[in-house]
N, C-alpha and C positions, 0 to 999 in steps of 0.2 A: 504493500500499500504506499503510494506517494502523497506527500502533502502539496498542496496548491498555495503557494506563498506570494506575497507581493513583493516583486523584484525591486532592485534599484532602478528608479524611473529617469531621473535627471539630476543633476547637481542642486538644483534648487527646489526639487520636489521630494518631499519626505512623507508625505500623507495625502489622502484623498478620501473621496466618498464613492462606494459602489453606485454607478449609475445604472447599469444593466448586466445582468448574466446573460452571455451569449449561448450558453449551453445548459442543459439540465441534467439531473440526475439519470443516468442510464445512457446518455450519449456517449458514442465513441469519438475519441478525438486523437488526431495525429500530432506529433511534436511539432510546435510553431504555430498550431492553429489558434486564433483569438478565442479567449474563453470568458473573458469579463472586461467590460469598459468602466474605466475609473473617471470620475470627475474631479479634476484638481483645480487649484487656485486660478489657473491660467488656461489650459486646455484640458480636452478630454483624451485619454490614453487607453489604448487597447492593451491589455495582458495577454500575452501568449503562453501557451503550455510549454513547459519543459520536457513533458514525457508524452509518449503515446499510451493510451489506455482508456478505460471507462470511468466516466465520473460516478462515484459512489456516495458523495455527500457533500452538500452545500452548507458550510457552518455559518457564514456571514451573509445576510441577504441585502437586497437592494435598499439603499439609502443608509447603510451602514459606514461609519467612519472607520478607516483602516490606516496603517502606517506600514513603511518598509519592513519586511519581515513577518508581518501577520500571516497566519494560515487561515485562509478562508474557504478551503475545500479539500476534498481528498478524491485520489483517483487510483484505480486498480489497473496495474500494467497487464494482468492476466484476465481481467474481466471480459464479459461478453455484452455486446450492445444490448440494451434494454432490460438488463438485469436490474431488479429492484435493490435498493440499498439493504444492507444486512440488518436484520432485526436483532435487537440486544438481547432477546429471549428466545429460546429454541422453541420449534413448533410442537414438539412432543412434551412439553412442560406439563407438570400436573395441574389438576384444576385449580382455579383461583381460591386461595385461602384468605380467610379474615386476617387482617393485619394484627399483629400484636399490639398491646395498648401503647408501649413505647414507641412502636412505628408511627402509630395513628399521630401521636403527639409530634413526631419529627416531622410528618407530612404537613400538619398544620403549620409548624413553625416555617416550613419551606414555602407554603403559599403565602404567609404573611411577609417573608422576605421578597417574594416575586413582586407585589405591588410595589414595594420599597424601591426595588431595583428599577422598576418601570418608571418611577417618578424622577430618578437620576437621569435616566434617557432623555427626559424632557429638558434638561439642562443643556445649552449649547456649550460644547467644550471640545478642546482638541484631543486627538487620541492619546497624545503624550500624557496631557492631563489627567485623562481618566486612568491611564495605566499608574501615573503616579499617585492618584487618590486612592486606587485600591492598595498599593503598596503601605501607604501610610494610615489606611483605613479612615480616610476622610469622607465625609457626605458632601458631595459635590453641590447639592443644593444649598449647603450652609457656608459655601466658599464665598467671601466678598469679592466682587469682581472689578477691575479697574478699566477693562476695555470697553470703549464707548458702545459696542455692539453686544455687550453682556456676555461675551464669550469667555469661559474660564480657561485660563492658561496654566503651564506648569508652576510658574512662579508664584500664582495666586494660591495654588494648593499647598506650596511650600510655606507661604506666608500663613495660610489658615493653620497648617500643622503646628507652626512654630507659635501662634497665638494660642491654640489649644493647650499647649503645653504649659504656657504661662498662665492662662486664664481657663482651665478646663470646664467651668460651669458656666461662666457668664456670658461668654461670646457667642457660641451658636445659637442661642435663644433668639438674637436679634434678627437673624437671617430670614427666617420663614415670612416675617411681616414684609420685608423687603421684597421678597419673591412675589407674595401675594400682590403687592402694589404693582409690580412690573406687569402681572398677568391681570389686566383689568376685565371684569366680568360685566357683560352687557344684558340688558333686559331684552333687546331686540336681536334677531338672528345675526350671526356673524360666522365666517368661515375662517378657520386658522390653517396656514399653509406654511410648511417648514421652508425657511429660505435655503436656496442652493448654496453649495460650498462658493461658487463663483459669485453669486450675487452678494455674499457676506464679505468676500474680499473685495469687491468693488466698493461696498459701502464703507468698509474699513480703511481703504486707500483714500476714498474721497475725503473722509473725515480727518484722516492723517494729514492730507495736503493742506486742508484748511487750518489744522492747528500748527503745522510745523513750517509754513511758508507765510510770508508777509504778502499776501495776494491782493493785486489791485486789478481792476479791469478799465481799459480805456477804450472809447469807440471812434469810429469814424463811418463814412459812407463812400461807396464807390459806384460810379456811373459805369454800367455794364454795356453800354452801347457799342464800344469798340470792339469787345470781345464777342458779343453776339453777333455782330456784323461780320467778324472774321470767321467765326465758326460757320456761318451760313454760307459764306463764300468758299471755304475749304473742306466742309464735312464730306462731301461726295468723292473728291479725289483723295481725301485722307484716308476714308474706308477703302477705296480701291487699293492704294498704295500699301497701306499697313495693316488691314483687316481689323482694325478697331476703331471705334467711333471717337471723334474728338470732343471730349466733354469739358465741363468747367474745371474739374479737379486737376487737370495737368497744368491750366493756367495758374490756379492758386498754389499749386506746388512749386512752379518755378518762379513765382513772385516772391514766395516765402524764402526760397533759396537765395534769390538776389538780395533781399532784404536782410537774411542771415549774414551775407557776406559784408554788407555795410554796417551791421551792428552784431557784432560776434558774441556779446555777452548774452543775447537771447538764445544762443546756442551752446550755453555753458551749463555747469551744475556745481553745487557746492558739495566738497569733500572734506569733512573736518574743518579745518582752518584754510584749505586751499579752495581757488576756483579752478576748475577744469574746463578749459576752453577748447571745443573740439573743432577740428580742422577737417571734418567730414560732415555729410548732410544726409542722415538717415531720418527720413520724415515719416512720422506716425499718422495713419489715416483712421480715425475712428469710424468703426463699423458697427451698426446695431443689429443684433441677432436675437433669436427668441430666449436664449440663456443670458443676455445682457450685453453691455457694451464691450467690445475688443477693440484693440488697437494694433493691427499689424503694420509693419514697417517697410516703407520702400527704401531700399538701401541705394546708398550713393545717387541720390535723386539730381545732383549737380552734373552726373556724367551721362544721364539719360536724356534722349530727346523726347518731344511730346509724345510720340507713339510709344516709345519705352515707358514712360510714366503711366499712360493710360492702359497699357497691357498688363503692368505690374498690379496696379490698382484693381483691375478687373479680375486678375488671378487670385489675388489675395481676398477679395470680396467674396468671390465663389468658394474658396477654401473655408471662409469663417462661416457663410451660410450652411455649408456641409459638414461643419464641425470636423475639417481636416487640417486646420492650423498646427503648425508644429511649435515648440517653444522658440525655435530660432526665428520664426516669423514675427515674434512679439517682443523680443529683447532688443536693448540697446539703442532706441530712438533718441533723437536729439531734439526734437520739436514736433508738435502735433497740431494737426488741423481737423477740426470737427464740423460737419456741416448739418446743423438744426435746420436749414431751410427746406430740406427734402420733405420734412414733416410738417411745414408751414409756419415754423417760428420766424418771427420778425426781430426779435431781439433776445440776447441771453447774455450770462456771465459764465463762460465756461470755466471748469475748474482744472487746476493744473494736472497734468499727468506726471507725478513725482518719479524721479528726481529732477525731471526737466523744468526750466523756468519760464517757459512761454507756451502758450497755445492760442491758436487762431480760430475764432468762431465765425463761420460763415452763415448767412440767413437767407430768407426768402427774397425773391426779386420781385419787387412792386413797382408798377409805373406811378410816377408821382410829377407834379408840376415843379419845374426846377427853373429858377431864375438864371439865364446864361450871361457870360460876360458882356454882352451888348445891351443887356437889360431886357431882352425879349424872354418870354415863356415858353418853355417846350416841355413835352411830355416825355420823361426819360426812365428807363429801366433801372431802379437804383437798388442797392443792397447794403444793409447795414453790416459793419465789420466789428467785431470785438476781440480785444487782445488782451488776455489775462497773463499777468507777469509776477514774478516774485521779487519784491521790491528790496529784498536784501541784496540782490545782485545788480537789478536794472533801475536805473533811475527813471522818473515820470518823463524827462524830456526824450531820453533815448527810446522809450516804449512809443510815445506819441510819433516821434520821428520814423520808427520802424513801420508803424501802421500807415503813415503818410506815403512811405516810400512803396509799400504793397499797393496802395491806392495808384500812384502814379505808374507803376508797372502794369497794372491792369487796365488803366484808362488809356495807356499807349503800348498795346501788347505786342506791337511789331518787333520792339527790342527783344522781347522775350524770345520770338521765333528766331530771331537772328542768332540770339546768344544760345538757344537752346539745342 
């Protein structure tokens, strides 16, 4: 009998949640076959079998949190497909006997502990925290939590254990009231849905970005007439030549790269007491999926032409929708672009994608009456732009001028085409 374990996934991934079992008990699988899909903080990962055989037991089900090394099932290398899991009792066992009184008491105690254990599972906690709580015999529901999302972490368990030693009687009594306060009861119907691991990670990182950065947002507007006219003139030839459509994102990506070259601190990050100013341009493009927002990265966007940018954005978007993104697709971006305009947003204040120090928000294009330089009034397709930036690195003057530079490049896009 072989154990099905969670293998080493990647350097930055040590835990996950079982999203879906791809096999069931009795299935015959070959070595290398995918057997389970894990949802991690960043991407979904398929775990492949290390052995050939028949699945005899699934120990941890869908929705269970796991970490590297955990045993999630068992496999019989000599089993036959369709064979049921082994029963713990032999078929020719004697007729059922009445349990002894001491066994009855043990069963009652066991059932009492089961509801208690069920309540513990309602607590949001990392697998490492659950493991440490078992080792220290700490009730997870009685652990004070510092995480803004209410997730129990190993250090919280350690602190609770330390507090229990110092004040064994007084400390745990206060926690149930706090837990009850967090879970508000309603008189009218509600539905409680457990947050996915990725949604919890997104929420945590957005809160961290607001807590750890001095984030400000500056706004401007861009006249999209020239870009729209250029697209209309070139779109058919562009598709015939390159096999991809000429969209807005390539113009904005190229404009961002041009502005970053003029204002390099928007392409930097803070590491300790140092500024790391990056001399490469890996631009993250935010993509909305059913599981939440992901930000795949267009590598070396400064070296790609318009067709290369459009092709890369199209490929990454397709992979995101099909849940095929790899960790390498998401790591190492230097600046991010997000487009709320595709959902109809007129204006927003995008949140930084830490550790980056700048993010550009695109919005809906609306026709508005604009006063022209000669004081005439024309109807123009206008878009509001928003730049959120980390004021610890970027001064307001540079942020405003960065956004003005993007506006200039988009309102006269022929330079972008020549440089692109």
